[in-house]
C-alpha positions, 0 to 999 in steps of 0.5 A: 471463484474467477480463474487465477489471474496471477500471483500478488503480494500485499504488504501490510496485509494484517489489518486495514486497507491491506487486509481488505485488499488482499481479500478482494484480490483473491476474491477476484482470482489472484493467489495473494501472499500476505505480508506483515510483521505479525504472523498471527494477524496474517494467519487469522486472515487466511483462516477466516477465508479458507476458500481463498488463496491466501499464503501468509508470510511474515515480513519486516519491510524495513529489513533488506533480508527479510524482503528478499526472503519474502520474494524468494519464498513466493517464487519457490512456492508460486513460480513468479510475482505478477502484482506488488501492492506496496501497502505497508506504512505507518502514521509517524509522529504528530507535532510542529517541525521543531518537535519531531525527533530524528528517531521518530523521523527516521522510523517513518522514513524506514517504513514508508519510503525504505520499506517501499523501495525494498519491495519495489527493488525486489519486484522489479528484479523478479518481474524483469527476470521471469518469463514471461516478464512483467507485472504491476506494482501498486503504491499506496500513497495518501492524499497527504501526497498532495496536501498535508494535515497539520502537524504531519511533516514526517508522514506527508514528506514520506507520501510525497516520496512515494509519488517519486518512487511511483513515477521513476518505477513506471518510467524504468519499468516501460522496457520490461512490461512493468507498469507502476501506479499509485492510489491515494486514499482519503479517510478509509475507515481503518484504525489509523483514521479512528480519531477522525470520527471524534474530531481531527485537527483542521488547517484553520485551527478548528477541530472536527469530526470527518467522514470516512469511507468503507475499506471494501471501497478502496479494496475495489479500486485496488482490484481495478488497478491490478486487473488492467492488462500491462499495456494499460495503467492507472498512474495515480487514483484518488479515492476518498470519502466524499464529504471529507474537507479535502477539496476546497479551503477550510 
């Protein structure tokens, strides 16, 4: 394994992109604190990779105290925070705008926006205080941060908000050597995109199956962003299944 690059935190690390990114980062030499709501999948991920430095800390990103405890425990155990991959998120409700309940809307905002903000706030504060100072925050956006799918107003809105969070954090982080960038993923092979293999609603009203890309290839992109020196930054990166119907009309 490579020499240690630093201490990173990955949220939503129990499955999908988060788990793949955590393993890839640890393989690249990071000590990775893996955070998620359920401790079981985190412990399983760590036990599946005994040669890697994966430290499970169950965390609810929508709870301010839980997030503060995550960062406090990370610093107590490992001394600092060099990287945050803000990955935790949910798909949200599906339906026309007038069919979306306030509870479903708020639940999506709580995880996708407020959760990302709480983790960003905690990481930013730690990174500006520690010595040597600085660090990197990578936010998991989505291609929905640019182009929404039908019937996805809550998810699309929250992912547009992540773009604002990313840009504002990048700007405010400049004096403290805190870099912030966003990775927008299209059709990674995760549980969230499972229905796409059978067929998903298109903008023209048709239902068609869509290709997906390997989680490992998304993880490689995260590793690249994380490995840059702090005087270089990927502001935005889009990584997607090559043949998915995203570019062009349809």
